C-alpha positions as CSV (number, residue, x, y, z in Angstrom):
1,M,-19.6,-17.4,-2.0
2,P,-17.9,-18.5,1.2
3,S,-15.8,-16.0,3.1
4,T,-12.3,-17.3,3.3
5,P,-8.9,-15.7,3.8
6,G,-8.3,-16.1,0.1
7,F,-11.6,-14.5,-0.9
8,L,-11.1,-11.1,-2.5
9,P,-14.4,-9.3,-3.2
10,T,-14.6,-7.3,-6.4
11,S,-15.4,-3.6,-6.5
12,R,-19.0,-4.6,-7.6
13,Q,-19.7,-6.5,-4.4
14,L,-21.0,-5.2,-1.0
15,R,-18.5,-5.9,1.8
16,T,-19.8,-6.7,5.3
17,V,-17.9,-5.0,8.2
18,L,-18.5,-6.0,11.8
19,F,-17.6,-3.6,14.5
20,V,-17.2,-5.7,17.7
21,A,-18.6,-4.1,20.9
22,F,-18.1,-5.1,24.5
23,P,-18.6,-3.4,27.9
24,D,-16.2,-0.6,28.7
25,M,-14.8,-0.3,25.2
26,G,-13.5,3.1,24.0
27,L,-16.3,4.9,22.2
28,L,-14.1,6.7,19.6
29,D,-12.2,3.4,18.9
30,L,-15.5,2.2,17.4
31,T,-17.2,5.3,16.1
32,G,-14.2,6.7,14.3
33,P,-13.9,3.6,12.0
34,Q,-17.7,3.4,11.7
35,T,-17.7,7.0,10.4
36,V,-15.0,6.3,7.9
37,F,-16.8,3.3,6.4
38,W,-20.1,5.2,6.4
39,A,-18.5,8.1,4.5
40,A,-16.8,5.6,2.1
41,S,-20.2,3.9,1.4
42,K,-21.8,7.3,0.7
43,A,-19.0,8.2,-1.7
44,L,-19.3,4.9,-3.4
45,A,-23.0,5.2,-3.8
46,E,-22.6,8.5,-5.5
47,R,-20.3,6.7,-8.0
48,G,-22.9,3.9,-8.5
49,Q,-20.7,1.4,-6.7
50,P,-21.6,-0.9,-3.8
51,G,-20.1,0.0,-0.4
52,Y,-19.9,-1.5,3.0
53,V,-22.7,-3.1,5.0
54,R,-22.0,-2.1,8.6
55,H,-23.1,-3.8,11.8
56,T,-22.2,-3.2,15.4
57,V,-22.2,-6.6,17.1
58,S,-21.6,-8.1,20.6
59,M,-21.7,-11.5,22.2
60,E,-25.3,-11.4,23.2
61,G,-26.6,-8.4,21.3
62,G,-28.6,-5.6,22.9
63,L,-27.3,-2.6,24.8
64,V,-23.6,-2.2,25.5
65,Q,-22.2,0.6,27.6
66,T,-18.9,2.2,26.6
67,A,-16.2,3.4,29.0
68,E,-17.4,6.9,28.4
69,G,-21.0,6.0,29.5
70,V,-22.6,6.0,26.1
71,V,-24.9,3.1,25.4
72,L,-24.9,1.4,22.0
73,Q,-27.5,-0.9,20.4
74,T,-25.8,-4.1,19.0
75,S,-26.8,-7.2,17.2
76,P,-25.8,-10.7,18.5
77,L,-22.7,-12.4,17.0
78,A,-24.8,-15.5,16.3
79,A,-26.9,-13.6,13.8
80,F,-23.8,-13.5,11.5
81,R,-22.9,-17.1,11.7
82,D,-23.6,-17.8,8.0
83,V,-22.8,-14.3,6.7
84,P,-19.5,-13.8,4.7
85,V,-17.6,-11.2,6.7
86,D,-15.1,-9.0,4.9
87,T,-13.6,-7.0,7.8
88,L,-13.7,-7.2,11.6
89,V,-12.9,-4.1,13.6
90,V,-12.1,-4.6,17.3
91,P,-11.8,-1.5,19.6
92,G,-9.8,-1.2,22.8
93,S,-10.6,-0.2,26.3
94,P,-8.9,2.0,28.9
95,D,-9.2,-0.9,31.3
96,I,-8.0,-3.6,28.9
97,E,-6.7,-6.0,31.6
98,Q,-10.2,-6.4,33.1
99,V,-11.7,-6.7,29.7
100,L,-9.3,-9.6,28.9
101,A,-10.1,-11.3,32.2
102,R,-13.8,-11.5,31.4
103,S,-13.8,-11.9,27.7
104,G,-12.9,-15.5,27.2
105,R,-15.9,-16.3,24.9
106,L,-15.3,-13.2,22.8
107,I,-11.6,-14.0,22.4
108,E,-12.4,-17.6,21.3
109,W,-15.0,-16.2,18.8
110,L,-12.3,-13.8,17.4
111,R,-9.9,-16.7,17.0
112,K,-12.4,-18.7,15.0
113,Q,-14.0,-15.8,13.1
114,A,-10.6,-14.5,11.9
115,E,-10.1,-17.7,10.0
116,A,-13.2,-17.1,7.9
117,T,-12.7,-13.3,7.6
118,R,-10.6,-11.6,4.9
119,R,-9.0,-9.2,7.4
120,T,-9.2,-8.4,11.1
121,A,-8.3,-4.9,12.5
122,S,-7.8,-3.5,16.0
123,V,-7.8,0.0,17.4
124,C,-5.7,1.1,20.4
125,S,-5.6,-1.6,23.1
126,G,-7.8,-3.8,20.9
127,T,-4.4,-5.2,19.9
128,F,-4.4,-7.0,23.3
129,L,-7.6,-8.9,22.3
130,L,-6.1,-9.9,18.9
131,A,-2.9,-11.0,20.6
132,Q,-4.8,-13.0,23.2
133,A,-6.7,-14.7,20.4
134,G,-3.4,-15.8,18.9
135,L,-3.6,-13.6,15.8
136,L,-0.4,-11.7,16.3
137,H,2.1,-14.5,17.0
138,G,5.3,-13.6,15.2
139,K,3.8,-10.4,13.7
140,R,4.6,-6.7,14.0
141,A,1.9,-4.7,15.8
142,A,1.0,-1.2,17.0
143,T,-1.0,0.0,20.1
144,H,-1.4,3.1,22.2
145,W,2.1,4.4,23.1
146,A,1.4,4.3,26.8
147,M,0.5,0.5,26.6
148,G,3.5,-0.6,24.7
149,D,5.5,-2.0,27.6
150,R,2.5,-4.0,28.8
151,L,1.9,-5.4,25.4
152,R,5.4,-6.6,25.0
153,E,5.5,-8.1,28.5
154,R,2.2,-10.0,28.0
155,F,2.8,-11.1,24.4
156,P,6.6,-11.5,23.9
157,T,6.2,-13.3,20.5
158,L,4.9,-10.2,18.7
159,T,7.1,-7.3,17.6
160,L,5.9,-3.9,18.8
161,D,6.3,-0.9,16.5
162,R,6.2,1.9,19.0
163,D,6.0,4.8,16.6
164,A,3.5,3.4,14.0
165,I,0.1,4.9,13.6
166,F,-1.0,1.6,12.1
167,V,0.6,-1.6,11.1
168,R,-0.5,-3.9,8.2
169,E,0.5,-7.5,8.7
170,D,-2.0,-9.3,6.4
171,P,-4.6,-10.5,7.3
172,V,-4.3,-8.5,10.5
173,W,-4.1,-4.8,10.9
174,T,-3.4,-3.0,14.2
175,S,-3.4,0.7,15.1
176,A,-2.2,3.1,17.8
177,G,-4.4,5.0,20.2
178,V,-8.0,6.1,19.7
179,S,-8.1,8.5,16.8
180,A,-5.6,6.3,15.0
181,G,-8.5,4.1,14.2
182,I,-9.5,6.7,11.6
183,D,-6.1,6.5,10.0
184,L,-6.4,2.7,10.0
185,S,-9.9,2.7,8.4
186,L,-8.8,5.2,5.7
187,A,-6.0,2.8,4.8
188,L,-8.4,-0.1,4.7
189,V,-10.7,1.8,2.4
190,E,-7.7,2.8,0.2
191,A,-6.7,-0.8,0.0
192,D,-10.2,-1.7,-1.2
193,H,-11.1,1.2,-3.5
194,G,-7.9,3.2,-4.3
195,H,-6.4,6.5,-3.3
196,D,-9.0,8.8,-4.9
197,L,-11.9,7.4,-2.9
198,A,-9.9,7.4,0.4
199,M,-8.9,11.0,-0.3
200,T,-12.5,11.9,-0.8
201,V,-13.4,10.4,2.5
202,A,-10.5,12.1,4.3
203,R,-11.5,15.5,2.8
204,E,-15.1,15.1,4.0
205,L,-13.9,14.2,7.5
206,V,-11.3,16.9,7.5
207,V,-8.5,14.6,8.5
208,F,-5.1,13.6,7.0
209,L,-5.3,10.6,4.6
210,K,-1.8,9.8,5.9
211,R,-0.8,12.0,8.8
212,P,2.8,13.2,8.9
213,G,4.9,11.7,11.6
214,G,4.3,8.8,14.0
215,Q,2.7,8.6,17.4
216,S,5.9,9.7,19.2
217,Q,4.8,13.3,18.5
218,F,1.8,12.7,20.8
219,S,3.6,10.9,23.6
220,E,5.6,12.2,26.6
221,L,9.2,11.7,25.5
222,L,10.4,12.4,29.0
223,Q,8.3,9.6,30.5
224,S,10.6,7.6,32.7
225,Q,11.6,4.2,31.3
226,T,12.3,2.8,34.7
227,Q,11.0,3.1,38.3
228,D,14.4,4.0,39.6
229,H,15.2,7.5,38.3
230,A,15.2,9.7,41.5
231,D,19.0,9.4,41.8
232,F,19.3,12.1,39.1
233,D,16.4,14.4,40.0
234,E,18.8,17.2,41.0
235,L,20.8,16.8,37.8
236,H,17.6,16.9,35.7
237,L,16.4,20.1,37.4
238,W,19.8,21.7,36.7
239,L,19.7,20.5,33.1
240,A,16.2,22.0,32.6
241,D,17.6,25.4,33.6
242,N,20.7,25.1,31.4
243,L,19.6,23.6,28.1
244,G,20.9,26.6,26.1
245,R,24.5,25.8,27.1
246,D,26.7,24.3,24.4
247,D,29.0,22.4,26.9
248,L,26.5,19.7,28.2
249,T,29.0,16.9,27.7
250,V,29.2,13.7,29.6
251,E,32.2,15.1,31.5
252,A,30.2,18.2,32.5
253,L,27.2,16.2,33.6
254,A,29.4,13.8,35.5
255,R,31.0,16.7,37.4
256,K,27.5,18.0,38.3
257,A,26.5,14.5,39.5
258,R,29.8,14.2,41.4
259,M,30.8,11.1,39.6
260,S,33.6,10.0,37.3
261,P,32.6,10.3,33.6
262,R,32.9,6.5,33.0
263,N,30.9,5.6,36.1
264,F,28.3,8.3,35.5
265,A,27.7,7.2,31.9
266,R,27.3,3.6,33.0
267,V,25.0,4.2,36.0
268,Y,22.9,6.8,34.2
269,K,22.1,4.4,31.3
270,Q,21.3,1.7,33.8
271,K,19.0,3.9,35.9
272,T,17.2,5.8,33.2
273,G,17.3,3.6,30.1
274,R,19.1,6.2,27.9
275,T,22.6,7.6,27.5
276,P,23.4,11.1,28.9
277,A,23.7,12.5,25.4
278,K,20.2,11.1,24.5
279,A,18.8,12.5,27.7
280,V,20.0,16.0,26.8
281,E,18.7,15.7,23.3
282,V,15.2,14.6,24.6
283,M,15.0,17.4,27.1
284,R,16.0,19.9,24.4
285,L,13.4,18.4,22.1
286,E,10.7,18.6,24.8
287,R,11.6,22.3,25.6
288,A,11.5,23.1,21.9
289,R,8.1,21.5,21.5
290,G,6.7,23.6,24.3
291,L,8.1,26.8,22.8
292,L,6.8,25.9,19.3
293,E,3.4,25.3,20.8
294,D,3.1,28.3,23.1
295,S,5.4,31.1,22.0
296,K,5.7,33.3,18.9
297,R,9.5,33.0,18.7
298,N,10.7,31.9,15.2
299,V,12.2,28.5,14.7
300,D,15.8,29.7,14.6
301,Q,15.3,31.5,18.0
302,V,13.8,28.4,19.5
303,A,16.7,26.2,18.2
304,R,19.3,28.5,19.9
305,M,17.3,28.9,23.1
306,C,17.1,25.1,23.5
307,G,20.8,24.5,22.8
308,F,20.5,23.0,19.3
309,G,22.9,25.6,17.9
310,S,21.1,25.9,14.6
311,E,17.7,25.5,13.0
312,E,19.1,22.7,10.8
313,R,20.3,20.7,13.8
314,M,16.9,21.0,15.5
315,R,15.2,20.0,12.3
316,V,17.3,16.8,12.1
317,T,16.5,16.0,15.7
318,F,12.8,16.5,15.2
319,Q,12.8,14.3,12.1
320,R,14.8,11.6,13.9
321,N,12.5,11.5,16.9
322,L,9.1,12.7,15.7
323,S,9.3,12.2,11.9
324,V,8.1,15.7,11.4
325,S,9.8,19.1,10.9
326,P,9.7,21.9,13.6
327,S,7.6,24.0,11.2
328,D,5.1,21.3,10.6
329,Y,4.9,20.5,14.3
330,R,4.1,24.1,15.0
331,K,1.4,24.2,12.4
332,R,-0.3,21.2,14.0
333,F,0.1,22.0,17.7
334,S,0.5,25.7,18.1
335,T,-2.0,27.4,20.3
């Protein structure tokens, strides 16, 4: 049976998955999804059902070295010219710009192969390869949080979802950084074989089937959004020492910055990319994260120390920014 975008294999058919390798790719980008599909195949075999035929492929085949220095054995893409492919998994690279510059043949292969493949998925900066192949035009996509601005600048016709762990825009799936490839692959398995099987795999791998929260909880919320932020360094240092105060209004910050409130609000937003009120909220959130990770103070104490005023107000702030409660955040990240 030919493999076309409309071809939907039944639960009684083997599915061929190609994991696309290239020099300097991220190792876990590839091996994380490989492990999920391996575990899914094992669980399916125990149920007497066919699973996934898995192949690691590259342009020419042979040995491919990852960014971490591990060398993988691969099969040549040409060997699968007449094989119906169910799923393509494309990893990313920490040096994706150089990979793009030297991967013209691979990108052209991806463009053509995606037309004959039921679905194509990327992990981390692998999104750049799919976008370069023209597979994300007008679609929503995810990538590693630190590469979001570069993705938007290079491919303005896609819509970046900065917080998503993965995004499904059939027939293309994209995911956030590195370990998010595991979340993506579990979702692919769930789409094929249902919740129970995906949960079985998640339990074996000791991971969330659907992890709570988005990737914002792993990013640096205080990362500057512009290059021109030094004008307020003194103010930020003062704020860091006074987050517990309940009078951090625009007027108070403007006085500290020796500016009128109106001019301060305008210039601050222009220079930093956020309003003064949002800056205070983000700094309080960052301080609270640190205390939840490293101290034994209870959640209410942390909320008052960081200037939230109450545990409920801090909970709302965590949910709005990180999609997770302070208590759940502590369970996941506390040392």
